C-alpha positions as CSV (number, residue, x, y, z in Angstrom):
1,X,0.0,0.0,0.0
2,X,1.5,3.4,-0.8
3,X,2.4,3.9,2.8
4,X,3.4,6.7,5.3
5,X,4.8,6.5,8.8
6,X,1.9,6.4,11.3
7,X,2.8,9.7,12.9
8,X,3.6,11.7,9.7
9,X,2.2,12.4,6.3
10,X,5.3,13.5,4.3
11,X,8.5,11.8,3.2
12,X,11.7,13.3,4.4
13,X,14.1,13.8,1.5
14,X,17.8,13.8,2.4
15,X,21.0,13.9,0.3
16,X,22.2,10.6,-1.0
17,X,24.2,8.7,1.6
18,X,25.6,5.3,0.9
19,X,25.6,4.5,4.6
20,X,21.9,5.5,5.2
21,X,19.4,2.6,5.5
22,X,17.2,2.1,2.5
23,X,13.5,3.0,2.8
24,X,12.2,0.2,0.6
25,X,13.1,-3.5,0.2
26,X,14.5,-3.8,-3.3
27,X,14.0,-7.5,-3.6
28,X,10.4,-7.3,-2.5
29,X,9.9,-4.5,-5.0
30,X,11.1,-6.7,-7.8
31,X,9.0,-9.6,-6.6
32,X,5.8,-7.5,-6.3
33,X,6.2,-6.2,-9.8
34,X,6.8,-9.7,-11.2
35,X,3.7,-10.9,-9.3
36,X,1.5,-8.1,-10.7
37,X,2.7,-8.4,-14.3
38,X,0.4,-11.2,-15.7
39,X,-2.8,-9.4,-14.8
40,X,-1.6,-5.8,-14.6
41,X,-4.0,-4.6,-17.4
42,X,-6.9,-5.3,-15.0
43,X,-5.5,-2.8,-12.4
44,X,-3.7,-0.3,-14.6
45,X,-6.1,2.7,-14.1
46,X,-3.7,4.8,-12.0
47,X,-0.8,4.2,-14.4
48,X,-3.0,5.0,-17.4
49,X,-4.2,8.2,-15.7
50,X,-0.6,9.3,-15.1
51,X,0.5,8.3,-18.7
52,X,-2.4,10.4,-20.0
53,X,-1.3,13.4,-18.0
54,X,2.3,13.0,-19.3
55,X,1.0,12.7,-22.8
56,X,-1.0,16.0,-22.4
57,X,2.1,17.8,-21.2
58,X,4.2,16.4,-24.0
59,X,1.7,17.5,-26.6
60,X,2.3,21.1,-25.5
61,X,6.0,20.8,-26.4
62,X,6.7,21.8,-30.0
63,X,9.9,20.0,-30.8
64,X,11.1,16.6,-32.0
65,X,12.5,13.8,-29.8
66,X,14.8,11.2,-31.4
67,X,15.9,9.1,-28.4
68,X,13.4,8.4,-25.5
69,X,13.9,6.6,-22.2
70,X,11.0,5.3,-20.2
71,X,11.8,4.7,-16.5
72,X,9.3,2.1,-15.2
73,X,7.7,0.5,-18.2
74,X,5.1,-1.7,-16.5
75,X,3.3,-3.6,-19.2
76,X,3.5,-0.7,-21.7
77,X,1.0,2.1,-22.4
78,X,3.2,5.1,-23.0
79,X,3.1,6.1,-26.7
80,X,6.4,7.7,-27.8
81,X,6.6,10.5,-30.3
82,X,6.5,9.3,-34.0
83,X,9.9,8.1,-35.2
84,X,11.5,8.0,-31.8
85,X,13.9,5.3,-30.7
86,X,12.6,4.1,-27.3
87,X,14.5,2.4,-24.5
88,X,12.6,1.0,-21.6
89,X,13.7,-0.1,-18.1
90,X,11.8,-1.7,-15.2
91,X,12.8,-3.1,-11.9
92,X,10.7,-6.2,-12.5
93,X,12.0,-8.8,-14.9
94,X,8.5,-9.7,-16.2
95,X,7.5,-6.1,-17.0
96,X,10.9,-5.5,-18.7
97,X,10.3,-8.6,-20.8
98,X,6.8,-7.6,-21.8
99,X,8.0,-4.3,-23.3
100,X,11.3,-5.6,-24.7
101,X,13.1,-3.5,-22.1
102,X,15.9,-3.8,-19.6
103,X,15.7,-4.8,-16.0
104,X,17.2,-2.3,-13.7
105,X,16.8,0.1,-10.8
106,X,15.9,3.7,-11.5
107,X,18.4,5.1,-9.0
108,X,21.4,3.1,-10.3
109,X,23.4,4.2,-13.4
110,X,22.7,2.4,-16.6
111,X,23.3,4.8,-19.5
112,X,26.1,7.2,-20.6
113,X,25.6,10.9,-20.1
114,X,23.7,12.8,-22.8
115,X,22.1,9.7,-24.3
116,X,18.4,10.8,-24.6
117,X,16.3,13.8,-25.7
118,X,13.3,12.8,-23.6
119,X,12.9,10.8,-20.4
120,X,9.4,9.9,-19.0
121,X,8.4,8.0,-15.9
122,X,4.9,7.2,-14.7
123,X,4.1,5.4,-11.4
124,X,7.4,4.3,-10.0
125,X,9.4,7.2,-8.5
126,X,7.5,7.1,-5.2
127,X,9.1,3.7,-4.4
128,X,12.7,4.5,-5.4
129,X,15.1,4.4,-2.5
130,X,17.3,7.2,-3.7
131,X,15.0,9.6,-5.4
132,X,17.4,12.5,-5.5
133,X,19.9,10.2,-7.1
134,X,17.4,8.8,-9.6
135,X,16.5,12.4,-10.7
136,X,20.2,13.4,-11.0
137,X,20.9,10.3,-13.1
138,X,18.0,11.2,-15.4
139,X,19.2,14.8,-15.8
140,X,22.7,13.5,-16.7
141,X,21.3,11.0,-19.2
142,X,19.6,13.9,-21.0
143,X,21.2,15.9,-23.8
144,X,21.3,19.7,-23.4
145,X,17.7,21.0,-23.7
146,X,16.4,17.5,-23.2
147,X,13.0,17.1,-21.4
148,X,12.1,15.0,-18.3
149,X,8.4,14.3,-17.6
150,X,7.4,12.3,-14.5
151,X,4.4,11.4,-12.5
152,X,4.2,9.5,-9.2
153,X,1.8,9.1,-6.3
154,X,2.4,11.5,-3.4
155,X,0.6,14.2,-1.4
156,X,-2.4,12.8,0.5
157,X,-2.6,9.5,-1.4
158,X,-4.4,6.8,0.6
159,X,-5.4,9.2,3.3
160,X,-8.4,7.0,4.2
161,X,-6.4,3.8,4.4
162,X,-3.8,5.5,6.5
163,X,-6.4,6.8,8.9
164,X,-8.2,3.4,9.4
165,X,-5.0,1.5,9.9
166,X,-3.8,4.1,12.5
167,X,-7.1,3.8,14.4
168,X,-7.2,0.0,14.1
169,X,-3.7,-0.2,15.6
170,X,-4.1,2.7,18.0
171,X,-2.1,0.9,20.8
172,X,0.9,-0.1,18.8
173,X,0.8,1.5,15.3
174,X,3.3,0.4,12.7
175,X,4.5,2.1,9.5
176,X,2.3,0.5,6.8
177,X,1.8,3.3,4.2
178,X,4.8,4.6,2.3
179,X,6.1,8.1,3.1
180,X,4.6,10.6,0.6
181,X,6.4,13.4,-1.2
182,X,4.3,16.6,-1.6
183,X,4.3,18.9,-4.6
184,X,6.6,21.5,-3.0
185,X,9.2,18.9,-2.1
186,X,9.0,17.5,-5.7
187,X,9.9,20.9,-7.1
188,X,12.8,21.2,-4.7
189,X,14.1,17.8,-5.8
190,X,14.1,18.9,-9.5
191,X,16.2,22.0,-8.6
192,X,18.6,19.9,-6.5
193,X,19.0,17.4,-9.4
194,X,20.1,20.3,-11.7
195,X,17.0,20.6,-13.9
196,X,16.2,24.0,-15.5
197,X,12.7,25.5,-15.7
198,X,11.3,23.0,-13.1
199,X,7.6,22.7,-12.7
200,X,5.6,20.5,-10.2
201,X,1.9,20.2,-10.0
202,X,-0.7,17.8,-8.5
203,X,-3.8,16.2,-9.8
204,X,-6.2,14.2,-7.7
205,X,-8.3,11.1,-8.5
206,X,-10.9,9.8,-6.0
207,X,-12.0,6.2,-6.2
208,X,-15.0,4.8,-4.3
209,X,-14.7,1.3,-2.9
210,X,-17.3,-1.1,-1.6
211,X,-14.9,-2.5,1.0
212,X,-11.3,-2.3,2.3
213,X,-10.6,-5.6,0.6
214,X,-11.5,-4.1,-2.8
215,X,-8.9,-1.4,-2.2
216,X,-6.2,-3.8,-1.1
217,X,-7.0,-6.0,-4.2
218,X,-6.3,-3.0,-6.5
219,X,-3.1,-2.1,-4.6
220,X,-1.8,-5.7,-5.0
221,X,-2.8,-5.8,-8.7
222,X,-0.9,-2.6,-9.4
223,X,2.2,-3.7,-7.4
224,X,1.5,-0.9,-4.8
225,X,1.5,-2.8,-1.5
226,X,4.0,-2.1,1.2
227,X,7.7,-2.3,0.5
228,X,8.8,-1.2,3.9
229,X,11.2,-3.7,5.5
230,X,10.5,-5.1,8.9
231,X,6.8,-4.3,9.1
232,X,5.0,-6.8,11.3
233,X,2.1,-8.6,9.6
234,X,-1.5,-7.4,10.4
235,X,-3.4,-9.6,12.8
236,X,-6.9,-10.9,12.0
237,X,-8.4,-8.7,14.7
238,X,-6.6,-5.6,13.3
239,X,-7.8,-6.4,9.8
240,X,-11.4,-6.8,11.0
241,X,-11.2,-3.4,12.9
242,X,-9.7,-1.7,9.9
243,X,-12.4,-3.1,7.6
244,X,-15.2,-2.0,9.9
245,X,-13.7,1.5,10.2
246,X,-13.4,1.7,6.4
247,X,-17.1,0.7,6.1
248,X,-18.1,3.4,8.7
249,X,-16.8,6.1,6.3
250,X,-19.1,4.9,3.5
251,X,-21.5,7.2,1.7
252,X,-25.2,6.6,1.2
253,X,-24.5,4.1,-1.5
254,X,-22.2,2.0,0.7
255,X,-19.0,3.1,-0.9
256,X,-15.9,4.7,0.8
257,X,-13.8,7.2,-1.0
258,X,-10.0,6.9,-1.3
259,X,-7.8,9.6,-2.7
260,X,-4.9,9.3,-5.1
261,X,-2.7,12.4,-5.7
262,X,-0.4,12.3,-8.7
263,X,2.6,14.6,-8.6
264,X,3.5,15.6,-12.1
265,X,7.1,17.0,-12.6
266,X,8.7,18.6,-15.6
267,X,12.3,19.7,-16.0
268,X,14.8,20.5,-18.7
269,X,18.5,19.7,-19.0
270,X,20.2,23.1,-18.9
271,X,21.1,24.7,-22.2
272,X,22.2,28.2,-23.1
273,X,19.3,28.7,-25.5
274,X,16.7,28.5,-22.6
275,X,15.1,31.6,-21.2
276,X,16.7,33.1,-18.2
277,X,15.0,34.7,-15.2
278,X,15.2,38.5,-15.1
279,X,18.2,39.9,-13.1
280,X,17.1,40.8,-9.6
281,X,16.5,44.5,-9.3
282,X,16.1,45.0,-13.1
283,X,12.4,45.9,-13.0
284,X,11.5,49.3,-14.5
285,X,8.2,49.7,-12.7
286,X,7.3,49.8,-9.0
287,X,5.0,47.0,-7.7
288,X,3.7,49.5,-5.1
289,X,2.7,52.0,-7.9
290,X,1.2,49.2,-10.0
291,X,-1.1,48.1,-7.2
292,X,-2.4,51.5,-6.4
293,X,-6.1,52.0,-7.3
294,X,-6.6,53.9,-10.5
295,X,-8.2,57.4,-10.1
């Protein structure tokens, strides 16, 4: 489940440190993706929503892209610009095989610098151990004036699930929902990675579920269950309490709403041709004068 620590709602982002413990279990991440691959099409609605958002942003860019890298291919779905040569990579061996791609981690180097004009990623960056490092590698793999477009779950995703689990385990809560990155932190990460003209925005999708078990089924099907190491299993009593608390939040039609926030990020590899911000103090008009009411 896209999980956050029981006492917090945001993911702390720190500089890469080879001695720091990893947030997510890499072996479990690969296994969960392989398990989801055969039937992923039945649970791909969040991935498709993010791919659609990336495609809309790409449509607004008036330029050609010859070499494209997709980080996190899943079972496919992203349609590259006409004539582009596409390389795909996924942490899961089965997803990589389905798209003719390579198996590999997004935060580990795979490609020479300046190899691509466009890099896209939909639905995986929220479970990368070293997200600052992954973004820095993406920036280095882009040619000057190359474009990065990404989307991942963050913000207040799974707020209902988080709340019912916390209440169900009130005496001894455990971290069961992944830490979430908010839109402001996402923009800061783009800057730290060296991207020019960074933009981060959020879109929200609300899904109504008949039961907690339907939500968990979807999360399993999209390889989005917990990757946090050392989390104790839920007891039957806790599951029953959580299911009852989830049902108590249902609307008049017996369905409970769950929220998914997609953080969309856009950044460019620096290039001298790009517009520069105005020099500080170069304005020729006073903001105070401009805001005065007209006579």
